[in-house]
C-alpha positions in Angstrom: -3.1 9.6 -10.2 -6.4 9.0 -12.0 -9.3 8.5 -9.7 -12.8 7.3 -10.3 -16.0 8.4 -8.5 -18.7 5.9 -8.3 -21.3 4.4 -6.0 -21.3 0.7 -5.3 -24.1 -1.2 -3.8 -22.8 -3.8 -1.4 -24.0 -5.7 1.6 -22.0 -4.5 4.5 -24.1 -5.8 7.3 -27.0 -5.2 4.9 -26.0 -1.6 4.1 -24.4 0.4 1.3 -20.8 1.4 0.7 -19.9 4.5 -1.2 -16.5 4.4 -2.7 -14.7 7.1 -4.7 -13.5 10.7 -4.7 -16.8 12.6 -4.6 -18.8 11.7 -1.6 -21.5 13.6 0.3 -20.5 14.6 3.8 -21.8 12.1 6.3 -23.3 14.8 8.5 -25.6 15.9 5.6 -26.9 12.4 5.2 -28.1 11.6 8.7 -27.6 14.6 11.0 -28.5 12.6 14.2 -26.1 9.8 13.6 -22.6 9.2 14.8 -19.6 9.1 12.6 -16.1 7.6 12.8 -13.2 8.5 10.5 -10.4 5.9 10.1 -7.2 7.1 8.3 -4.4 4.7 7.7 -0.9 4.0 6.2 1.3 1.1 5.5 4.8 0.4 4.4 6.1 3.9 5.0 9.7 2.5 5.0 11.4 5.3 6.8 10.3 7.8 4.1 10.6 10.8 6.3 10.9 13.4 3.6 9.2 13.5 0.2 10.6 11.5 -2.7 13.5 13.5 -4.3 12.9 16.0 -7.1 14.5 13.7 -9.7 11.8 13.8 -12.4 10.4 10.4 -11.4 6.7 9.8 -11.1 6.8 10.3 -7.3 9.0 13.4 -7.3 8.2 15.7 -4.4 5.4 13.5 -3.3 4.8 11.4 -0.2 6.9 11.3 3.0 5.9 11.6 6.6 6.4 15.3 6.8 3.8 15.9 4.1 1.7 13.1 5.6 1.6 15.0 8.9 0.0 18.1 7.3 -2.7 15.9 5.7 -3.4 14.1 8.9 -3.8 17.5 10.7 -6.3 18.6 8.1 -8.4 15.5 8.4 -8.5 15.9 12.1 -9.6 19.5 11.7 -12.6 18.3 9.6 -13.7 15.3 11.7 -14.4 14.8 15.4 -13.8 11.1 15.9 -10.6 10.0 14.1 -8.4 6.9 14.4 -5.0 6.9 12.8 -3.7 3.4 12.1 -0.7 1.8 10.4 -0.1 -1.7 9.1 3.6 -2.1 9.6 7.0 -1.7 7.9 7.5 1.8 9.1 11.2 0.8 9.5 13.9 0.4 6.7 14.2 2.1 3.3 16.2 5.3 3.7 19.4 6.4 5.5 17.3 7.7 8.4 16.8 4.1 9.5 20.5 3.2 9.1 21.5 6.2 11.2 18.8 6.1 13.9 17.5 2.6 13.9 13.8 3.6 13.9 13.8 6.3 16.6 12.9 9.1 14.2 10.1 7.1 12.6 8.5 6.3 15.9 8.9 9.8 17.3 7.3 11.3 14.2 4.4 8.8 14.3 3.9 9.7 17.9 3.8 13.4 17.1 1.2 12.7 14.4 -0.9 11.0 17.0 -1.0 7.4 15.6 -3.4 5.3 17.7 -2.1 1.9 16.7 0.3 0.1 14.4 1.6 -3.4 14.0 4.8 -5.1 13.2 5.9 -5.7 9.6 8.8 -8.0 8.7 11.2 -5.0 8.4 10.6 -4.1 12.0 12.9 -7.1 12.7 15.8 -5.9 10.6 17.8 -5.0 13.7 16.7 -8.0 15.6 14.6 -8.2 18.7 17.1 -6.0 20.5 16.5 -3.3 17.9 12.7 -3.5 18.4 13.0 -3.4 22.2 15.4 -0.4 22.1 13.1 1.7 19.8 9.5 0.9 21.0 10.1 3.2 24.0 9.8 6.1 21.5 6.2 5.0 20.5 3.5 6.9 22.3 0.9 4.7 20.7 -0.1 1.0 20.7 1.9 -1.5 18.7 -0.3 -4.5 18.3 0.6 -8.1 17.5 -1.9 -10.9 17.7 -0.1 -13.9 16.0 3.5 -13.4 17.0 4.2 -15.1 20.3 7.1 -13.5 22.1 6.8 -15.5 25.4 10.4 -16.9 25.2 12.0 -13.7 24.0 13.1 -10.3 25.4 9.8 -8.9 24.0 7.6 -10.9 26.3 4.5 -8.8 27.2 5.7 -5.9 25.0 2.6 -5.9 22.7 -1.1 -6.2 23.1 -3.0 -8.6 20.9 -5.8 -6.1 20.5 -7.0 -2.7 21.6 -10.5 -1.3 21.9 -11.0 2.4 21.2 -14.2 4.2 22.3 -15.2 7.2 20.2 -18.5 8.9 21.2 -19.8 5.6 22.5 -18.7 3.6 19.4 -16.4 0.7 20.3 -13.8 0.0 17.6 -11.8 -3.2 18.2 -8.4 -3.4 16.5 -6.2 -6.5 16.2 -3.1 -7.2 14.1 -1.7 -10.0 12.0 1.9 -10.4 10.8 3.4 -12.4 8.0 5.5 -15.5 8.5 9.1 -14.4 9.2 10.7 -17.6 7.9 12.5 -16.8 4.7 11.9 -13.1 5.0 13.9 -12.4 8.1 17.1 -14.0 9.3 16.4 -16.5 12.0 18.8 -14.8 14.5 16.7 -11.6 14.1 13.5 -13.1 15.4 15.0 -15.8 17.6 12.4 -17.8 19.5 9.4 -15.7 18.3 6.6 -18.2 17.4 4.4 -17.6 14.4 0.7 -18.5 15.0 -1.8 -19.3 12.3 -3.3 -16.0 11.2 -6.7 -17.5 10.3 -7.1 -19.3 13.6 -6.0 -16.2 15.5 -8.3 -13.9 13.5 -11.2 -16.1 14.4 -10.3 -15.9 18.1 -9.9 -12.1 17.9 -13.2 -11.6 16.2 -15.0 -13.8 18.9 -13.2 -11.9 21.7 -14.0 -8.4 20.2 -17.6 -9.4 19.7 -17.8 -10.5 23.3 -16.5 -7.1 24.2 -19.5 -5.6 22.3 -17.4 -3.9 19.6 -19.4 -2.1 16.9 -16.6 -2.1 14.4 -13.8 -4.8 14.1 -10.6 -3.8 12.3 -7.6 -6.0 11.4 -4.2 -4.4 10.8 -2.7 -6.9 8.4 0.9 -7.3 7.2 0.0 -10.5 5.3 -0.2 -9.0 1.8 -3.1 -8.2 -0.4 -3.3 -11.2 -2.7 -1.2 -14.2 -3.8 -1.7 -16.7 -6.6 -0.5 -19.4 -4.2 -2.3 -20.9 -1.2 -0.4 -18.5 1.0 -2.8 -16.6 3.2 -3.5 -13.0 2.2 -6.0 -10.3 3.0 -8.5 -11.5 0.4 -8.4 -15.1 1.6 -8.6 -14.0 5.2 -11.7 -11.9 4.5 -13.4 -14.8 2.7 -12.6 -17.3 5.5 -13.4 -15.3 8.6 -16.8 -13.7 9.2 -17.0 -10.7 11.4 -14.0 -8.5 10.3 -15.5 -5.3 9.0 -12.2 -3.7 7.8 -8.8 -5.1 6.8 -6.1 -2.5 6.5 -3.3 -4.3 4.7 0.4 -4.0 4.0 3.5 -5.8 2.8 2.7 -6.1 -0.9 2.8 -2.3 -1.5 -0.5 -2.5 -3.3 -1.9 0.9 -4.5 -5.7 0.4 -4.5 -7.7 3.2 -6.1 -10.6 2.1 -3.9 -11.1 -0.7 -1.3 -12.0 -4.2 -2.4 -15.2 -5.7 -1.0 -15.1 -9.4 -0.1 -18.4 -11.2 0.7 -17.9 -14.5 2.4 -20.1 -17.6 2.5 -21.9 -16.4 5.6 -23.0 -13.2 3.8 -20.6 -10.9 5.7 -18.8 -8.2 3.7 -15.3 -7.1 4.6 -13.7 -4.0 3.3 -10.0 -4.5 2.3 -7.8 -1.5 1.7 -4.1 -0.9 1.1 -2.3 2.4 0.2 1.0 1.4 -1.4 4.2 2.6 0.2 6.4 5.5 1.1 3.5 7.5 2.6 2.4 8.3 -1.0 -1.3 7.9 0.0 -3.4 8.2 3.0 -6.4 5.9 3.2 -9.6 7.5 4.6 -12.8 5.7 5.5 -15.8 7.3 7.1 -18.3 5.1 9.0 -21.7 6.3 10.0 -23.6 4.6 12.8 -27.3 4.6 13.9 -28.4 5.5 17.3 -28.2 1.8 18.2 -24.5 1.9 17.0 -25.1 -0.1 13.9 -23.2 0.7 10.7 -25.5 2.5 8.3 -23.2 4.1 5.7 -19.5 4.0 4.7 -17.5 6.2 2.3 -13.9 5.8 1.3 -11.2 7.9 -0.4 -7.5 7.1 -0.9 -5.8 10.4 -0.8 -2.6 11.2 -2.7 0.0 13.0 -0.6 1.4 15.8 -2.8 
């Protein structure tokens, strides 16, 4: 895949964002600063093995087995790493039909995922299917705007999680898409869908109260729609305070993240890395001694 290397001047809390394939190591920029690496996936769709060697454009690429090797390499190069996923890790290959999601969650656990969220395809085997499989997840599955109070999944998911890396507090919350029309009603039962914009505002306020230095949204809303339907770009423009939106659902292959500056002057980074574990998103954040973001670089890595 063709990649471009460039430097964009943005206003991310008044700082610069370097996007592209050729980026100086953060440690060489400010040796006394702290750095956090966030790597992320979305819409892996039970792609355990690489795509088949059938002559197609994705032949021998992608898949969770190859992804695991790249994740291991990133961890060997960086001290403070968070591995996140934006949903739809279920459904798409016979592995899901055979094992119902067990294999996907076990592999994600072995790779050391820190958090994921629910996509619409996590509901394909109903609430019972989710409940049966989540015991295999040794990581946090977050859900902020699905209310499961009147279902068998009551109290199964946290609305947000705060991770502490070398004194940097990273607050992560998660938004799912409306299930009506995407999922059979019997599969989500009495699950209530809450307005993602209102919930995002609540989450940002809460995470700011908790003194988070970086606020991340795992979104399965979709990157962009021509309609009024809420998407990642609209969310970023309407809510001030989200530093990073890691998206899913629309299988959008971004060569580099999109920067959205809202009316209050806050810039949000929006990224999405397609489907099938064909890419791994990688963002490096550098922080000052007072834990303020001073520099960010980004690369979307192809998984060969």
